[in-house]
C-alpha positions, 0 to 999 in steps of 0.5 A, spaced: 221 193 510 225 189 514 221 184 514 222 183 506 229 184 506 231 179 511 225 174 507 229 176 501 235 174 503 234 167 506 230 166 499 237 167 496 241 162 500 236 157 500 235 158 493 244 158 492 244 151 496 238 148 493 242 149 485 249 147 488 246 141 491 242 139 485 247 135 482 249 131 488 242 128 488 241 127 481 246 121 481 242 114 479 244 108 478 243 102 473 238 097 472 238 091 475 238 086 469 236 086 462 230 085 463 229 091 468 231 095 461 227 092 456 221 093 461 222 101 459 223 099 451 231 101 453 237 097 450 244 098 447 246 102 453 253 106 452 257 107 456 256 113 461 249 114 460 243 113 465 242 105 466 249 103 464 252 097 469 258 093 467 254 087 469 250 089 463 255 089 458 256 081 458 262 082 451 265 088 455 264 092 449 262 099 452 254 097 451 249 094 456 244 090 453 244 089 446 239 087 441 240 089 434 236 093 429 234 097 435 236 104 437 239 106 443 233 111 447 234 114 453 229 112 459 223 116 460 225 115 468 232 113 470 232 107 474 235 108 481 238 103 484 245 100 487 250 098 482 253 091 483 260 090 486 263 085 481 266 079 483 272 078 488 277 076 484 276 078 478 278 084 474 272 090 473 274 092 466 277 086 462 277 089 456 278 096 454 272 099 450 272 102 444 275 109 444 279 107 451 285 108 451 290 103 455 294 106 459 296 101 464 294 106 470 290 104 475 285 109 477 281 109 483 274 112 484 273 119 487 269 120 493 266 128 493 265 127 500 270 134 501 267 138 496 260 137 498 262 139 505 266 145 503 260 147 498 255 147 505 260 151 509 260 156 503 252 157 504 253 157 512 257 163 510 253 166 506 247 165 510 251 168 516 253 174 511 245 176 510 244 176 517 250 180 519 248 185 513 240 185 515 243 187 522 246 192 520 241 195 516 236 195 521 241 198 526 
């Protein structure tokens, strides 16, 4: 009975930690170019969709790899590539995408390292609590 309880506790801790890490591991990049997107049959990629990158949007309207007469279709497998950095000395967004509010406030990217470390700490605390529970049951 003691081994079953310890095994279930361990499985629960591992399962919960895997669920909390899944969103962080699901980050995908943009297509390297429109030819790679076209090879998968993906055109008219909107901002926020998997595979979109500012380097694919030549006119800055929020749609990458534009092709008239073709509807957007999500890729079967999202590309995993490093995003292309803008050239030095140029603005990252030249024109506000359709529906965007031009507030004039500069934004900076978010760094989720702290939250990821906090989640790891909670996972270790849960594992320690599980070990304590098992040891107290055995005593």
